[in-house]
DOVEXVO-25649 format. One record per residue (C-alpha): x, y negated, z negated. Coordinates in nm, 3 decimals. Layout:
REM residues N
<node xx="X" yy="Y" zz="Z"/>
...
***
This chain:
REM residues 72
<node xx="2.416" yy="0.337" zz="-1.277"/>
<node xx="2.470" yy="0.674" zz="-1.447"/>
<node xx="2.277" yy="0.562" zz="-1.756"/>
<node xx="1.973" yy="0.455" zz="-1.553"/>
<node xx="1.986" yy="0.773" zz="-1.345"/>
<node xx="1.996" yy="0.998" zz="-1.652"/>
<node xx="1.719" yy="0.797" zz="-1.819"/>
<node xx="1.502" yy="0.836" zz="-1.510"/>
<node xx="1.563" yy="1.211" zz="-1.506"/>
<node xx="1.478" yy="1.238" zz="-1.876"/>
<node xx="1.149" yy="1.046" zz="-1.869"/>
<node xx="1.028" yy="1.193" zz="-1.540"/>
<node xx="0.823" yy="1.508" zz="-1.510"/>
<node xx="0.987" yy="1.769" zz="-1.290"/>
<node xx="0.857" yy="2.098" zz="-1.161"/>
<node xx="1.085" yy="2.271" zz="-1.412"/>
<node xx="1.034" yy="2.048" zz="-1.719"/>
<node xx="0.801" yy="1.810" zz="-1.896"/>
<node xx="0.919" yy="1.452" zz="-1.949"/>
<node xx="1.101" yy="1.354" zz="-2.267"/>
<node xx="0.945" yy="1.075" zz="-2.470"/>
<node xx="1.080" yy="0.726" zz="-2.422"/>
<node xx="1.222" yy="0.731" zz="-2.774"/>
<node xx="1.394" yy="1.068" zz="-2.735"/>
<node xx="1.538" yy="0.960" zz="-2.402"/>
<node xx="1.689" yy="0.652" zz="-2.564"/>
<node xx="1.836" yy="0.872" zz="-2.840"/>
<node xx="1.997" yy="1.095" zz="-2.579"/>
<node xx="2.152" yy="0.789" zz="-2.412"/>
<node xx="2.285" yy="0.675" zz="-2.753"/>
<node xx="2.427" yy="1.020" zz="-2.822"/>
<node xx="2.610" yy="1.015" zz="-2.489"/>
<node xx="2.770" yy="0.674" zz="-2.547"/>
<node xx="3.147" yy="0.711" zz="-2.539"/>
<node xx="3.140" yy="1.065" zz="-2.400"/>
<node xx="2.905" yy="1.085" zz="-2.102"/>
<node xx="2.854" yy="0.709" zz="-2.060"/>
<node xx="3.059" yy="0.395" zz="-2.098"/>
<node xx="2.978" yy="0.297" zz="-2.459"/>
<node xx="2.919" yy="-0.070" zz="-2.382"/>
<node xx="2.685" yy="0.004" zz="-2.093"/>
<node xx="2.491" yy="0.263" zz="-2.294"/>
<node xx="2.448" yy="0.029" zz="-2.590"/>
<node xx="2.336" yy="-0.258" zz="-2.365"/>
<node xx="2.081" yy="-0.025" zz="-2.209"/>
<node xx="1.951" yy="0.084" zz="-2.550"/>
<node xx="1.944" yy="-0.276" zz="-2.678"/>
<node xx="1.730" yy="-0.360" zz="-2.375"/>
<node xx="1.468" yy="-0.098" zz="-2.465"/>
<node xx="1.176" yy="-0.343" zz="-2.452"/>
<node xx="1.270" yy="-0.449" zz="-2.101"/>
<node xx="1.336" yy="-0.091" zz="-1.993"/>
<node xx="0.995" yy="0.016" zz="-2.126"/>
<node xx="0.822" yy="-0.271" zz="-1.943"/>
<node xx="0.999" yy="-0.189" zz="-1.616"/>
<node xx="0.923" yy="0.180" zz="-1.651"/>
<node xx="0.554" yy="0.113" zz="-1.711"/>
<node xx="0.540" yy="-0.139" zz="-1.424"/>
<node xx="0.701" yy="0.109" zz="-1.187"/>
<node xx="0.462" yy="0.380" zz="-1.301"/>
<node xx="0.159" yy="0.163" zz="-1.234"/>
<node xx="0.294" yy="0.064" zz="-0.891"/>
<node xx="0.366" yy="0.410" zz="-0.758"/>
<node xx="0.284" yy="0.669" zz="-1.021"/>
<node xx="0.626" yy="0.834" zz="-1.008"/>
<node xx="0.718" yy="0.799" zz="-1.375"/>
<node xx="0.518" yy="1.003" zz="-1.618"/>
<node xx="0.699" yy="0.954" zz="-1.947"/>
<node xx="0.513" yy="1.008" zz="-2.269"/>
<node xx="0.497" yy="0.792" zz="-2.579"/>
<node xx="0.552" yy="0.939" zz="-2.924"/>
<node xx="0.233" yy="0.929" zz="-3.121"/>
***
């Protein structure tokens, strides 16, 4: 759950920060594997990037809460 919570915080716009890109957020999760996150859970999350991206976009279109940016 910690991985998903951190990812959500990274890709979401907050009053005090702009959202990180999807790609940078995944890099931060990778960097935290073994220190901040269980390494197996973090790697499974990163390996599921296509599914995570699809769910993030679907959630955004349903309620507009996520506002992550794509690298161009």
